[in-house]
N, C-alpha and C positions, 0 to 999 in steps of 0.2 A: 779610362783616364783617370791618371791618378798622379799626387803630391802632396809634400809635407807641409806643415807648418808647426814650427816652436809654440807650444802650449806655455804661456807665464803661469799659469799656476802652477806647474807641475818642471818647466824647467825643462821639456823634451818637447820631441819631434813628433806629431798625431799626424798620423798616414788620412788624407780625404779622397774619397773617391765618386767619381760620377758617371755612372753606365749611360752610352750614346748610341746604344743601338736601337731605342727608340725612336729615333729622328730617321734612321734609317729607312722606313717605310717613306717619308714624305720625300725622297730621293729617286729619281727614273734611274739615275745612273749610279753606279759603284764609288767613280772618279768624284762625284760631286760631291756626294756625301763626306767623304775623303776630304775634299777640299775645304768644307765647313769645318769639320774636325778640327783638320788644323788651326783653322781663324778661332775657335773656342780654345783651343792649347794656347795660341797668341796671344787673346786678351785673357785669360787667368795668369800668365808668366807679368803680361804689364801691370796687370792690377796686383800680384802681390809681390810687384818690384818698388811699388809706389805706396807701400806698406797695410794693404788691403787685408783683412781675415777672415775664413770663414769661420772663426770660431763664436758659436751662437746662431749662426743661421743652418737654415737643412738646405743639402742640396735639391735644387729642384731643376729636372733639364729643361721642362717646357721653357722657364728662364733663356736657356739658350735660341730659340725656333726664332729663326726671320722673321722679321718685322711682318713682310710683304705675304706670307703664311697664315700671320695670324690676323690680318687683312682679310686674307680669304675666307678664313673660317668663322668672323664675324661675321661676314657678312650670307653666309651662306648660313648664320644660325639665324639672323634677322630677316632673309627673304621665307624663313620659313612662317614666323611671325605675323609678317606686312603686308600691307595690299602691295600690287605692283606700280602703283600710284606712288604712294609712300617710300617705295625703294629706293626708285629715281633717284632723287634726294643722300640718299647715302652712297651709291652707287657713286655721285657725280662729287663727293667730297673723297673719300677714299681714293678715286681715280686723280685725284687732283694732290692728293696727299704723297698719294705711291712714289708720281711723277718727277716732286718735287724732292723726297726723298732718296729715288737714283741718281737725281744730280748729287746731292750732298753728301750721302752717306748709303752707298750702295750695300745691301746682302746686310744692311745693320740688325744686330740683335734686339730682341723685345727688352729685354734688361738693360741692354746698353744706352736705349732713348732716353735721356735725362730730362729736367727743367732747362739748360743751355739749349737744347734741341728746338725743344718747344718754343720757347720763347723764340729763337731764328725761324722759325714758320711761320710763328705768327705774324714775325718782322717782314719776312719774304707778301705775305697775303697785303700787308698795307703797304709795303715801300714800290715792289714789282709788280703785284696784280693789283694795285689805288684800290684795296676793298677797306670802307670805312661804314660807321656806321654800324647799322644793323647787318651789311652781310659778312663784315668782319665777325662782329658779335655770332653769327652764326653759324662759321667756320668753328671758330672757341669751341662755341656749343656742340657741332658736331665731334670734334676734337677728342672735347672730353668725354663725351659718351663713348666712344671707339678706347679708350685708354680706363677707363672703368670699367666697361665691358672687360678687357685685357686685366685687369688687377683681379676682377671678381676671377677670373680662368684661370689664374696662380702664372699669366706669362708675364707678368710686370709686377714689381711691389710695390709702387705707388703712382699714382696720375699724376705726370709732369705739367697738368695742364690746366690744375688745378686751382696752383696761387697766382694763375696770370687774370689781371680784373678785365672787366668790360670796358669798352668805349662807350660815348653818352651816344644815344640815337637821335638824328632828326625826328621830331615828333613828323606823323605821317599828316599830309594837306589831302583831306577828304572834301570834295565835290557832292554837295547835296543837287540831288536834280528838283527841283519844283515845279508844282502842278501847272503850271504852262508848257513847260517843256515833255512832261511825262504827257500830257494829252497830244502833243505834237508827234511822240512817239508812237502811243495807240494809232493814232490816225497815218502813221506813214507804213504800220507792220500791217495793219486790218487788211490796207491795200496792196502790198510788196512782200509779207513775208507775217500769215496770221503765227508760223510756229514758233518767231519768233516773240510773238507777243504772252507765245504762252508762257515762253521762258519765262520774261521779264516779268509779268503777274507771279509767278511763282517764285521768283527772288524777292519784289515787295513784298508782297501778301503777305506768304509762307515763310521767307526768310529761308526757302531752303539753295544752298549754295550752289552754284554754276556747275562744280564739278560732280555734286550728289546727284543734280538733276541726270546728267549724263545715264546714272546707273536705277534711276526709279525704272518699276516697273507696272503695265497698268492696273496690275492687281492690286498694287501697294493703294491704290486711291478708294478711299472711304467716300463717296460722295453723299451718302445715307446718311452718314455721320458729322459730314463735314470734317474729313480730317484726310492727311497723307500718312502715312507710318515710312519711316525711315528707320531703317534696322541697323544695328550697330556693325553692319559689315562695309555699310556705304558710307555712312556717317563720320565726318573728317576727326568729330574727337570720339568713335567707337564708344559712342550712346546711342540707345535705341531712342527715338521722339515720336511725338503726334503733332504734323503740322498743320494748323486749321486753316481751313479754307472758307473766303467768304464766298456770299453769295451770287458777284460778278464771275468771279474763278471756278466757279461750280457751272456756271451755265454754258461758259466755254469750254470747260472739263468733260462737261458729260455728251457736248456735239465733238468731242476730239475722239473719245475713246469708244462711242457707239458701237463700232462693229470691230472692235479689235480684242483682240484673247489677252486672259490675264497676264501670261507666260512674255508678251508683247515688253520690248523696251517702250517708256510713258512718251520718250521723246528721241526714236529712232531715228536711223540716217536719212537726212535730208525732208530733216523735223514729220516724220512719220511714222503712227505707233506701228511697229515693227520687231522683228527680232531681232534684227542688226542694228549695234549700238552704235551711236552718233561718236565724230570723230572728237579729238579731243580738244583741239582748235578751231570748228565749225562756229560757236556761238558767237567766241571775242570777235573771229572775221567778220561776223555778218552784224554782230554790233557796231563795230570799225566801219561798215562802207555805211549804214544808217547814218551814222553816229555824223560821217562827213559830208553826206547829203542835208545833213538838216543844220549843218554848220554848228553843232552843239561845243562847249567847251569841251578841249581831249580829257579834262581829267574826269568827267562824266565817263566814266566805265561802267559794265554791267555791273559788277558788281555796287561801285552807287547807288544801285536800288535797292541792296540790302541796309547799306547806312540809313540810306534813305527811310525806307520801311521801318525802319526801330525808331529813328528818329520823330519820325509820323506818329506812331505808336504813342511814347512817354508823352508829347506833345498832346495829342487826343485826350490823355487824363486815364491810359490802361495803368496800371500799377505795376512800376519797374519788376518785381518779383516774376508774376506774367510776361511780362516782353523778354525778360533775361532767359523762363524756360523754352518759349517758342523760340527764341534766337538760336538756342542749344549753348548757353557761355555754360563757362566753369561758376563765378560768382558777379554779383549785381556792380562788384567795380567796372567790370567789363561791359556791361550794358549801359550805366551810365556815362562813361567815356562818350559815349554819340551826344549828349548833349552839348557837348563843347563845338561840334559842328558847326561851320559858318555856314548862319542863313543865309540867304539872298535877300528877304523879306522883312526880317527883321526890324529895318528899324520903319517901316509900315506897320509890322504890329504891334508894338511901342508906342506908335506917335497915335493907333486910334486905339487902343485900350491903356496906356496909361493910366491910373487914376488921379483925380485933381488934386493938386498941393492945397 
């Protein structure tokens, strides 16, 4: 493809060429390739008619790559870097974004996706999908990541989502689980589901996230050294850490893994130490069953035990830095945020311990 543009510095016409053969391998059929080239020609003609000039710009055929192909390359590269669990959110965003793109701008080339279209997509998320606060911001964050990668790979000149401001997020309502309710949970699990009791105490005492528990192996448990090793491949933050064990939890675990192999999953299928991994939703489903039978507040989720454990450790006098490291937080501000949780026994505590006037 070639065209001519007047060079204002010389007053003469200057010829420009773009080699499109590099795009041929992206199309299975020659007819599709030719149709795509014709579209590129039409776009260039429209830009020239509007006063655009390529002077001072280097030609880059990657700019003409269809955006859906760019997204495919993006997902392929991320899949080689990230865990399958993490990839689910990337694939979910890209599937929704491509569905919208096919409706408003099918066949859109990467370089033609601009700020106006970015704003239109975020408006679609707000008005049509009814996303607000944190969910809307998550869409914006994912879109920024996609186009930041596209700029890095020379598919785009700039990130069209970079200038869009985030929305204010509603503060998370975290409910702590008081000691009397934890005792009821312990009694119910001891009688009905001992495996769920171990999971609950791993979350509360060792501050291990439920998703991380699914990947733990028996060989990761070091009872004599009083810790569980969580390697970077299963850690949410991708940093290895040592999760401390309490005497009560050590006693439970020593019985639990007595006849297990080091390669077995610590909490495998059907709450057994075995070679088969536990399912994604089993912990949550069994927790919900227990919560309903005990008539607990529906805001008391399994993850609430981790929030409660952090809060209790801070109140017990353990220094925030140690709690931060134990909880696998990036900084102290994240850890001390748990001090803001509503304590159902705060009134009794203050009344009993308040100093004299």
